[in-house]
Structure formats: C-alpha cells, structure tokens
N, C-alpha and C positions, 0 to 999 in steps of 0.2 A: 870686199865689195858686198858680200852677203851680210856681213856684220853691220855695215853702214845702212843697208836697206832695212835690216831688222830694227836698228836704232831709230830710223826715220819713221817706220811704222809704229813703233812704241810711242814716240813723241806725238804722232798724229792721233793715236788712240787716247792718250792723256788729254790732248786738246779737245777732242770730241767729247770725252767724258766730262771735262770741265764745263764746256758749253752746255752740254745736256743737263748737268746738275744745276746750272744757273737757271735754265729755262724750265726744268722739271719741277722746281719748287712751286710753280703755278699749276702743276698737275694734281695737286691734292686740295681738296676742299677743306678749309679750316673752319672751326666753329660751326659745324654742320649738324643738321637734324636729318635723320634717315626716315624714309617712308617706304612702304611695301606697295608696289604697283603690280597688279595681276597682269600677266601677258594677255594679249588680245584674246578674249574668250567671249566677246559679246555676240550674241545672236539676237535676232529680232525680239525685242521686249525684255531682254535680260539686262542685268547690271552687275557691277561688282564694287567692292568697298576698298578704299585705300586706307592703309593702317599706318600709324606712327611707329616709332622705334619701341614703344611699350606695347605694341600689338593692339592698340586701341583704334577703332574705326574713326577716321577724321573727315573723310570725303567719300563721295559716291560718284560713280561714272555710269551713265545710262544713255539710252537713245532719247533724242528730242523729237519733236514733231517731224513727220515724214516730209520729204521733199526731194529734189534732185540732189544726188550726192548723199553722203552719210553725214548726219548731224548728231553729235554727242553733247552731253552736258555734264559739267563738273559741279556737284552740289555738296551741301553738308550731308552727313550720314542719313538724315531723315528724307532727303530729296526735296525739301521745301525751299531752301535758299540756294539759288543758282549763283555760282561765282563766275563761271565762264561757260560759253558754248563753243564747240569746235565744229567747223563746217568744212567738209571736203569739197573743194571746187573742182568740178569736172574739167579736165584739161585735154584737148584733142591730141597733144603731143605725148601724153602719157606720163608727164612729169608730175610729181606730187605737188599740189598747191592747197594750202589750208588757210582758213581765217579763224582767228580767235575773236569771239565777240563777248561784250559785256553790256547787258541791258539792250540787246539788239544793235549795238554800235560796234563796228569793227575796231578792235584795239591792236590787232597784229595781223600781218600777212606773212605767211611762211612759204618759202619756195625752196625746192630741192635744187641744188647745184649739181652739175655733172662733174664727177670727180673719179679718176681712176684709182682703184685700190681701197676706197672707203666711201663714205657718204657725208655730204655736207648740206646744211640748210642755212639759208639766210632768213633772219627774222627782223622785219621792220615793224616797230611797235611804238605806241605812245609812251612806253616805258624806257625806250632806248633801242639800240641796235644789238641784236644777239646773233651769235653764230653757234651752230650745232654741228659737231663733226664726230665721226666714229666709224665703227666697223659693225655691220649687221651680223656677220658670221659669229663674232665673239660677243656681240651684244654689249659693247662698251662705248659710251658716248660722253662727250664733254659739252657743257653749255657755257658759253662765255658771253659776258655783257661788256661791250666796249673793250674787248681783248682781255678781260679779267675773268678767271674761272669762278662761276657762281654755283655750278651744280655738276654732278656726275650721275650717269645712269649706268647701272651695271647689273648683269645677271650673276656675277661672281658672288654676290652676297648670299645667294641661295643655291645650295648644291642640288637640292631636290625640288621639283615643282616648277611651275611656269610663272615665276615672279621676277620682277626687277627690283633692285634697290635704287632709290633715288636719294642722293645726299645733296642737301640744299644749304648754302651758307646762311647765316643769320642776317636779317635785314632785307631779305628778298620777299617778293610777293609769292608766297608758297603756292597758292592755287594756280597762278600764272605759269610758274615753272613746271608744276605737275601737268598743266595743259600742254606744254611743250613736250614733255615726256610721253604723253598720250599720243601726240602726233607722230613722234618717232616710232612708237609701238605700232601705230596704224600703218605706217609706211613699211615697217619691217615685215608685216604680214600680208601686204597686198601683192 
C-alpha cells in the first residue's frame, strides 16, 4: 500500500514537473536588453538615471510639475525630451492607481488588483493589455502583454545596492516598459 502511494506521488510529481516546464519556458525573457533602475530614492527635486547593460545613462526619472498626487517624468538623460509622465491618482480606497501619459494624453491606466500572496496590476493601454504580477518581498515581477512575457523586474541582478534589473525583450517600447517598472517601484515603497 505504501509503495503504491509512493508510486502515485512520484507520477504526480513528474506530471507537475512536466506541466511546469511547459509553462515555465515563458518565464524567461529571450533576446532581452538589461537596464539598471534605482530603487525609489526620489525626494522633492531629485532625480536618478537609468542605465543600460553597458552602464551608460539612457533615461532619467525626475519630478514633474507639482499637483495632487505624485507626478514623475521619464526623459532622455539630459531631461530635455520627455517620453512618458507617470501620475499617481489619489484613490480613497487606498489601492494604487496610476496613469502613464504621453504629450499630456493618457496612454495607460494601471490598477492594482487584490491578490493574496503576491501583487498584481492590470494595465489597459493604447499599446495593448498588460499584466504585472510578482512578489514585493523578493522584488521579482513579470510583465506580460496579451499573456506573453515581455519583461522581468528583479532585484536579483544586484547583490549590493538599491537597484533593480529590468530585462526587456526586443521590439518593445522600452520607455513604456520602464515606466511600468517605475510604477511597481512606487507601489513597493508606498
């Protein structure tokens, strides 16, 4: 009897491992470029630089004009060309809600979903539907577009310091994906 139970458990483990391996192939970002994103260190008037995998500054994050809620902007390293602005929408329920804007037009709405054990966000944008899910404690997140993995956000890349690694697949709107990563960082530190 014990042997039969052991065999059934072994078969079940093999089946679970097989199913996991089939679906985990979507867990890795292929043909990706890595970016270094500072953990939230913004104080009024400060900014930080996002670097590429060659440690070259490629984007800058800073405060935009003051208003209700927090307003950030993602620009080129000089701060002259704005790609996207990120606006925190005050929500009486306390759930995170953000807008990503381009040329003062809303291009994406980001809402936090209630989820036990992890965090999920839904993103409705002019670029398609995105989902962000992960774990704030381990600082590991996946960004999927139409159920296909397009980016990962990980603190694992950096053993020391307050930085995230963001891996983005080729062909994506890199500033937009980085804006999503900034939202995740904002929520992680609120």
